[in-house]
N, C-alpha and C positions, 0 to 999 in steps of 0.2 A: 438595060436590065436583062439578065438572063432568065429564061423561063423556069418555072418551078418543075422539079422532077417528079414524075409519078411514082406511086408506091411500088410499081412493078419494075421500074427502071433501076439499073444499077448505078451507083454513084461513081463518078469519074475517079480515075486513079490520081492520087496526090502523094506528095512527099510524106515520109513517116513523121517528120517533125511537125507537119501541119495537121495531121490526123490524130484524133483522140482514140482511145481504145474502144469507146462505146459511142452510140449516137447521143448527140448533145442538143438540148433545147436551151437557148439563152434568151431569157425575158428580161430586158433592161427597163428599169422604171422611168428613166428620164432621157436616156440616149438612144440613138438608133440601134436597131438590132441588125447586125451584120455577121453572119457566120459563113466563112468561106469553106466551100467544099462539103457542106452538110446538107442532108436531104431537105431541110426546112430553112427557107431564107425569107425574112420579113424586113421590109424597108420602110422608111418614113413616109414614102409617097402613098402607101396603103393606109396610113392613119389619117385621121381628120386633122386638117391644119388649123381649124378654128379653136381647137382645144389647147393649142400650144401657148405657153406663156410668152408674153412679149419680152420679159426680162427674167433671167434666172434669179430665184430668191436664195439668199444665203442660208444655209442650213446651220442650225445650232445643235451640236452633239450633246446627247444625253450622257452624263457621266456613268450611268448604270446600264446603258444599253446602246450598242452601236449597230445601226441597221446596215445590213449588207447591201452592197451596190447592185448585185444581181444574184439570182438564184439559179443553180444548175441542177437539172434533173438528169439522171442517167439510170441505167438499170442497177445502180448501186444506191443504197440508202444514203441520203444526205442528212447529217446531223445539223438541224436548224439552229441549235443553241450553241454548238461548238463545231464550226465548219472545219477546223483543223483536225478533229478526231477521225479515226479510221472509219470507213464506211462499211456497211454490210448490204447484202443483196436484198433490196426492198424498193418498190416503185410506188409513187403516189397514186391514189385511186381517183375515181371520178368525183368523189366528194371534194377533194382538194382542187381539182382542175376547174370545177364550177365556180369556186371562189377566186381562183387565180386569174381566170380569163374574164374580161368584161363582157357585158351582154351584147354590145354592138361589135364585138370582134370575134370573128371565126376564121381560123387559119385555113388556108386552101388545102393544105396537106398536113393535117394534125398527126402527131406521132402516135403510134400504136403502143399502148401500154398494157401489159398483161395484168389481170386482176390481182390485187395484193391487199393484205389487211392494213388497217390504219397503223402507221408507225407510232411507237411509244417513245417520245423524245426523252433525252437525257437531261435531267434537271440539275446535274452537279454544278455547272458554272454559276447558276443562280443561287443554289443552296449554300454555296461557299461565300457568296457576297455578304459581307458583314451587315449591309443595310437591310437585306431581306431576311437575315436571321432574326431581326427584331420583329418582323411581321409574322410571328408564329401563329397568330389567330387566323391568318388567311391560308397559310400553307399547312394546314393539318391534313390528316389522312383522308377524311371524307371529302373535303372541299377539293383537294388536289385530284382525287380520282374522278370526281364529277367534272372538274375543269378539263381534264385530258380527254374525257369521253365526248363532251359536247362541243369543244372548240377546236379550231384549227391551230396547231401549235405554232405555225409560222406567222399567221395573221394576228394571233392573240397571244403574245408572249406572257409568261407568268409574272412579269414584274409589275403588271397592273395591280392597283390596290384593291379592286373589287372584281368578282367574277363577271365575265362579259355576257353571260346568259341572262343577267338581270336587266339588260338594255336591249330590247328587241329592235329598236330603230338605229342601232349603232352603225350599221353598214349601209344605210340609205345614202344614195348618191346626192351630195349637196353641191350647190353652186358656190364656188369659191372664187378667190381672186384669179386663179389660173383657169377657171371654168370648171367643167365637169371632171371629176377625178377619173383618171385613167383606170385605176383599180379601186375596188370597194374597200378601202382601208380607212380606219379612223384617222382624222386629221390630228397630227401630233401637236399638242399644246406646248407652246414655247414657255420655258421656265426662266424666270428672271434670276438675276444674281442673288437677290435677297432670299428667294426660296431655296436656292442651292446652299447658301450660308446657313439658313435655319436648319436645313436637313443635316448638314455637316455638324452643326452644333448639337443637334439632337442625337446624332450618332455618337459623338464624343461623350455626351452625358450618359447614354446607355452603356457605352463601353466601360466607363468608370464604375457604373453600378454593377456590371457583370464582373469586373475585376475584384470588387469588394465582397462579392457573394461568398467565396470560400472562407474569407476571414471572418465574416459575420456568422457563418454556420459553425465554424470551429469555436468561436467565442460563445455561441449559444450552447453547444454541447458541453463545453468546459463549465459553464455556469450551472447547467443541470446536474453535472457530475458532482460539483462541489455542494450543491443543495442537497443532493441525495445522500452523500456520504458524510458530509460535515455539518450540514444544516445552516450554512451561511456562506456569503461571498465576500471576500476581502477586497479592499481597494488598494491596488499596488502603488498609488500615488501618496498614500498615507503611511505613517509609521505603524509599528506593531502595536504600540500602546493605544494609539488613536483608533485603530481598527478594532481592537478588543473592546474599548469603551463604547464605540458606536454599535457594535454587534450586541453587547449586553443590554444597551438601552433600547434598541429597536427590534431585536429579534424575539420571537416566541421561544421561551426557554425549553418547552417540552421536546422539540426535535433535537435539542442539544444533549438530551439524556442518552446514555448508552443503551442499546437494545439488543446486543449480541451476547448477553450474559444469561445465566439461568440460575435457578435455585432448586433444591431437592426437598421435596415434601416427604418426610419420614414419619409423619403422624398417621396413625391408623384409626384412631377412635375420636379424634377432634377435627371438626370442620374449620378450615381457615377462612378468613374474610375473603370476599370475592376479588378484591384488587391486590391480594398478597403478591402475586407474580409480578405485577407492574411495579411494585415497590422494591421487592428483593432482587429483581433483575438488575437493579442499579449497583449491586454488590455492597458489601459492608463498609468499603472504604470510600463510598460516595460522600463528598463533603456537602453538608447542608449550609445554605446561606441564611442570613438574617432577613427579617421581613422588610427592613427599611435601612436608610443610611444614618439613622440617629444613633451614633456610637461615639464614645469618647476617644478622641485621637491623642490625648495626652499620654496614655499608656504606651501607644505605639511609638511616639516620639522619644519617650524615655528609654525604651528598648533599643531603638536605633542609636541613640547617643551612648548607651552603655556598651554596645558592640564596637562602635568606632573608637571610643576611648580605650577599651581593652586592647584592641588591635594596635593602637598607637603606643600603649604601654609595653606590650610584648616586643614590639620592634626596637624600642629604645632601651629595654632592660632585659639582658640575657639572664634567664632563670635556670638554675641548676636543679630545681625541685619539680621539673615538669616531665612527665611521661604520658604520652597521649592515651595509652590504654588504661592507665590507672589514675588519671588526673581527675580530681573532683574540685569543683569550684568552692572557694571559701565562702561560708555563709556570712551574709551581711557585709560583704566587701564591695566597695565601689571604687572603680578606677579613678585615678586623679585626672584633672582636666587635661585636654590635649593642647596643642599649640593654639596661639591666638587666631591664626587664620582658620583653623578647623572649627574652633568654637564660634567664630563669627558666621561661618557658613551654616553651622548647625542652627544658630538662632534665626538666620535669614530664611532657611528652608522650613523651619518650624512655623514661622509666622505665615509663610505662603501656603503651607499645607493646611493650617488652621482656617485661613480665609477660604480656601477652596472647599474644605469640608463644610463650612457654614453655608456656602452657596449650594452645595449638593443637598444638604439637609433641607433647605428651603424649597429647592426645586423638586425633590423626590419625597417630600414629607408624607404625601398621601398615596404613594406608589408601593405596591406589594412586590418585593423583590425575591420572594421565596422561590427556590428552584424545584419545588415539588408541586404537583397538581393538587387540587382539592381532594380528589379521591385517594391519592397517595398519603396526604396528611391525615385523612380520616382513618385509613388502614394502619398507619403508624401508631396512632393513639390507641386503637383497638388492640394491637399486638403488645404494646407496653402495659396495658391494663390487665391482660390475660396472664395470670401467673402459672397456668398449666402448660404454657408453650415456652420453648427454649430455642433460641436462634444461635447457631454455632457455625464457624467456618469448617470446611471439609479438608480432609487430608489431600495433599498435593495441589491445594488451591483450586479446586474444581467448582467453586461457587458456594454461597451460603446454604445452610440446611435448617429445616424447622423440625424439632423433635418434641415429643411428649415428655414432660419433665419426669413423670414417674417411670416411664419406660427407660429413659436415659439413665436415671440413678440405678435402677435394677441391672442394667447392662454393664455399667461401670463396676458395680460390686461383683457380679458374677464372673466377668471376664478378667478382672485384675485384682481388686483390693482384697477379695476373700481367698486369694491363693496363698501359697506358702511364702511368697516373696515379701509380704507386707504383714504388719501387726497393728491392730487397732489399739489406740491409747485413749485414756480419759483426758479431760482438759487439764487436770492437775499433773498427770504424768508427762504430758507434752510440755507443759510450762517448766517443770523441773529439768527435763532433758535440755531444753533450749537455754535455760539459765546456766546450767553446768557447762555447756559448750561455750557460751559467751564469756563466762569467767575464765575458763581455761585459755581461750584464745587471747583475751586481753592481757593476761599474765605473760603468755609466751612472747607477745610483741614487745612488752615493756622490758622483759629480761634480755631479749636479743636485739634491741634497737641498734646496737653497735654493728650488727651484721647487715643492717638494712641501709640502703642509700637514703639520701635526704628526700628524694621524691617518694620512695616507698613508705618511709615513716610518716611523711606528711599525709599520704593517702590514708593510712590507718588512723591517724590522729583525727582527721576530719570526718571519718565515717563510723568508727566502731563505738562511738558514744551516742550516736543518734538512734532514735526509735525506728525499728524496722518491722516490717510485717512478716507473717508466717507464709511460707510458700503455699500455693494453691494447686490442687490436682484437677485435671479435666481431660476429657477425651474428644478426639476428632473423628468424625465418621469417615470410614473408608468406603465411599460410595462407588469406587471403581471395582469393588469386590462384591461377591455374592456368596453368602449373605453379608449384609453390612455389619462390620465390626468397628471397634473403637481403638484408635491409636492413643496410648497413654502419654500424657504430657504433664510436666510439673513446671509451673511458672515461679522461678526463684528470684526474679528481679526485685531489687530493693529489700532483700532479706539479709539477715545478719551473716549467715554462712555464705551468701553470695558475695560479700565483700572479700572474704578470704579465698573463695574459689576463683575470683577474678585475678587475685594476686598469684595463685598457683598457675593459672593459665599463662600469665605474663612470664613467670620463671620457666615454664615448659619450653619456651622458645629457645632456650639454651640447650635443650635435650633433643629436640626434633631433628636438627641437621645430622645427628649421629645415628639415626635410624636409616639403614641402607635402603629400605623399601619405601621411604616417605616420599610422596609427591604432593606438591602444593595445589595444583589445579590441572585441568585438561590441557591448558596451553603448555605446561611443562612436559606433559606426556608427548605432545606433538613434536616438541623440540628434541627430546631425547630419542624418539623413534627415528627421526630423520637422520640422526648422527650414527645410527647403527648400520652395520653391514650384515644383512640377513641372508643366510644360505638358503638354497632351494628347498631343502627338506624341512625347514622350520614351519611350525604351526603355532597359532595364537589361541589363548584361552582366557577366560575370566572366571571369577569366583565371587560369591556374595555371602556375607555372614548372616546367620539367622539370629535375630534379636541379640546383637552384639553386646549392648550395654547391660542388659539383664543377665547375660550368660558369662560375664567376666566377674568372677568371685573377688570380693574386696581384698581378702587376705592374699590371694594369688597375685592380683594386680599390684598391690603395694610392694610385695616381695620382689616382683620383677623390676619395678622401678628402682628399688633400693640397689639391686644387683646392677642395674644399668648405670646408675650414677657412680657406683664404685668401679665399674669397668672403664668408664670414660672420664674418670676423675681428672686425669691429666689434661684432657681436651676442654674441660669446663673452666669457667672463670675462677680465679683464685678465691674470690670472696663469695662463692656460691654457698648459701646457708643450707647444707644438706640436712642436718638434724631438724632445724626449724621447718624446712620444707616437708619432710616426712611426717612430722607430728601434726602439722596443719592438715596434710592430706588424709591422715587417719581420721581426724575429727570430722572433716567434711564428708567422707564416705560413710561413716558409721552413725552420724547424727542427722540423717536426712528426714526431718519431721515435716509433715505437710497436713493440710486440712482439705476435707471434701464434704460439702453439704452439712456443715456444722459438726463434723466428726473429725478426729485426729488419728493420723496413721504414721507408722515408722517403717521405712524400707530396710529390710534386714538381709537382702541378697542382691548381688549385682552392683553395677555402677550407680551412684546416686543420680537420679533423674532430675533434669532441670538445672544442674550445676554447670556453670560456665566452662569448667575445665574438663568436662566429660570427654570431648572429642580428643583433646591432646592426651588425656589419661589413657584412653583406649589405644591410641596410636603408639605410644611409647611402651606400654605394657606388653602388647602383642609383638611390637617391633623387637623387643629383647629376645623373644623366642625365635623370631625369624632370623635375626643376626647369628644366633648361636647354634641353631638346629637346621632350619629349612635351607638357607642359602649355603651352608657349609656342606650338607649331605648331598644336595642336588646342584652343585655348582656347575657341573659339566652339562647338565640338561636344561638349565635355566639361563637362556641368553639374556632375558630381560624379566625382571620381577619388581612390580611397583604396587603400592596400596594407598588408596585414599580412604581413610577411616575403615569402612567395612566393605570396600570394593577392591578386588585384586585383578590385575591384568598381568599376563606373562607370555613370553615366547618360549615355546617348548621345543627342544632338540631331541627327537627320539633316538635312542641308542640303536646300534646295528643289531643287537641281540636282546631278547626279552623286553620288547617294547611295551607290551601290555603290563607285564609285571612291574616294570619301573614306574609306569604311570600310576598304577594302583598303590604302590608304596608312597608316591608323592602325595596322593590324596589322603592316605592314612596318616601321613606325617602332618599334613595341614590341619587335620581334625584331631590331633593328639594333644592339644593344649587346653586343659581344664574341661569345662562343659561347653565350650564354644564349638559350634559346628558350621561348616561351610557348604553351600550349594555350588558345586564345581561343574563348569561347562567342559564338554569334551573338546580337545584341540581340533581346530579347523583353520581354514584360510581367511575367515572373516569373523568379526565379532562386534559387539556394541559395548562401549565403556563410557560411563558418565554421559556426556552429550555428543560422543564421537562414534562414527561408523568407520571401523578400521578393517582394511583388506590387505592381504599379502599377495602381491602380484609377481 
């Protein structure tokens, strides 16, 4: 054996292939230490022979940690957890050497290490191990920092399940089968195959739970969103009907009520019940349900059979006296029975529905199914009993409003009925006017029945001999304006003049296509604008009529329609009843009698309010003026000109000279028909028409 070299002696020269870049200390756990050409050489003869095992024991590898065969110290830092990682300049200190060298072993020539701080090991290889990811309670921030400060990272790796500082006798040298341990390291416990299998099974189970976490979280958030916005959660495995029935039976009905609506309190002198807002926030179209299931199903079954038999009759019998707009069901008429197969199904379904209804009545006989709360029901009864309050819808459907009855009546009289456009009548005068109009119209239909089609004559025959009510006047609060005013409305449904006004509107369909500015809806506007070639200098404008119906004089309007019919007589159908049409139109416009608060009134100016033909009448009457005057005079400047009742849209082509003068002449011409006036927007590159935002690019 060669003698040990002293610290002052130089190491002998060796080949470059056998020398390392730095001084090396090789401490082998079980084999002899032989380092050729290094300053420190330790052989097996210097170690105690009695501690050698007689037979080497087979090692069992841990699947989560592989102990290195040897540890190399240089003046570069060794990463104890990832030996393949790049090293940095750092040397172990005395704290580590005291643990690494046994008490009975002192090297004759120990290496000289400069002082250095305790290295901070890299935990990435262990933190990425899926097994240790499950042990989050051990590797939290506080425990990890305490573990790194108090323990040697090489001797006590972080895969241990508990901190080692809780076991003070862990490093005591114990006598084992091999004798006294050469190094003070905990004896590694051998793990059986069953333990490994259990650990693998546990890891597989935990992995499955982790994989299901995102799905469970997404499902939870979806359920919370449905409960918040809709008030219930549907079961996708059930049908729509079963979901509906289950939700109605089990859910609390109060969260299903709409809560994003509002009402307008226009009462100044009367205090409303405390829960009025909770009730009227539901809107006036909220459907109230009955208290229980005890209802007669026979009426519903008869209605269903009537509809099915009528449909079967219409399919198998082509009718020449049917027009959808003017069709009226014959009173006391029942359709004949359908085919045997349909009748058998009706009987079978009727019996099944009756049985199901009986079961529901027994099951829910003591259950309250009202969709209003107790406070809402109490408020509803209080409002119904209070005659000084009036509940009305608002203009533009902005929610219900509550008004003081006296204030509402005074406002209607002052703003509308006491003006020059209306005349108050006594009950006798109103009755005489209505009887005169009824007699005249019935005679006209009988005398001119040869000019009517079968469907038209059938329509008059089924309606003009029935009792009809007098039209009713009311006002809608304009809550979007300040101060709040009332929009006048006349309800003429189921009135005697309403029958003939509906027929006039039906015949107006033959006249509307000949109005050059007529447009059906906003979709037609989009289609027509896309087909245009718009020059660069073009500008767009809109105009809105001010109170169009009341500012169209009846005489002027009827005269324009008479001229319009005569102008387009060749384009109209051959059997168009011109005289009958004009006579009926005159009576409808001049005999508009209605009632308000037990008083009777006659409209003496403007278009008859509440009549079904008012829109078509205004479109055709002003359309005649547009065809003959506006479009002819400004044909070169109007690339596009359309009108939907009282809203106009146009594309203006400014002339090269006198641009302002030409535009002013156009506005003057537009306002030159009777007393009707228009609010005209100045031409620009963008505008708003109906529900469209239009820009010229």
